[in-house]
C-alpha positions as CSV (number, residue, x, y, z in Angstrom):
1,M,9.2,-19.1,-8.6
2,K,6.8,-16.7,-7.2
3,H,8.8,-16.5,-3.8
4,L,11.9,-15.8,-5.8
5,L,10.8,-13.1,-7.6
6,L,9.6,-11.4,-4.2
7,L,12.8,-12.1,-2.3
8,A,14.4,-10.3,-5.6
9,A,12.3,-7.5,-5.1
10,A,12.6,-7.1,-1.5
11,F,16.6,-7.3,-1.7
12,T,16.8,-4.5,-4.4
13,A,14.4,-2.3,-2.3
14,A,16.6,-3.0,0.7
15,T,20.1,-2.0,-1.1
16,A,18.6,0.8,-3.3
17,S,19.8,4.2,-1.8
18,A,20.2,7.9,-3.2
19,Q,23.2,9.6,-3.9
20,N,23.3,13.3,-3.3
21,P,19.6,13.9,-2.1
22,V,18.0,17.1,-3.4
23,I,16.9,18.5,-0.4
24,S,18.4,17.3,3.2
25,A,17.7,20.0,5.3
26,V,13.9,19.4,6.1
27,Y,11.7,16.2,5.6
28,T,9.9,16.9,2.3
29,P,7.9,14.1,1.2
30,D,5.6,13.8,-2.3
31,P,7.8,15.6,-4.4
32,A,6.1,17.2,-7.5
33,P,8.4,18.2,-10.2
34,Y,7.3,20.8,-13.0
35,V,9.4,22.3,-16.0
36,H,8.5,25.6,-17.4
37,D,10.7,27.6,-19.8
38,G,14.1,26.1,-18.8
39,T,13.6,26.1,-15.2
40,V,12.6,23.0,-12.9
41,Y,10.3,23.8,-9.9
42,L,9.9,21.0,-7.3
43,F,6.9,21.5,-4.8
44,V,7.1,19.3,-2.1
45,D,4.9,18.7,1.5
46,H,6.5,20.0,4.5
47,D,5.6,17.9,8.0
48,E,6.3,20.0,10.9
49,D,8.9,19.1,13.3
50,D,6.4,18.2,16.1
51,A,4.1,16.2,14.0
52,V,2.8,12.6,15.1
53,Y,1.3,11.6,11.7
54,F,0.5,14.5,9.3
55,K,1.0,18.0,10.2
56,M,1.2,20.2,7.1
57,K,0.9,24.1,7.6
58,D,2.6,24.9,4.4
59,W,4.4,23.7,1.0
60,L,7.9,24.3,0.1
61,L,9.1,25.3,-3.6
62,F,12.7,25.0,-4.7
63,S,13.7,25.9,-8.3
64,T,17.0,25.8,-10.5
65,T,17.8,26.6,-13.7
66,D,21.1,24.4,-14.0
67,M,20.3,21.3,-12.0
68,A,23.4,22.1,-9.7
69,N,22.5,25.1,-7.9
């Protein structure tokens, strides 16, 4: 039974995919969403293009009031 659950979990993770990513122009790991007064803010890390492991000189902030733009 334990092996069946592990197989099901692995299959589910392998077939999961995102539709319409919020940010597709740069690699932005570890999103941290925050909502304040009807505005959604999304703070994200930003790895530099020449990073071998981690090279984060800054954070990026995206915001929206209508979740479409």
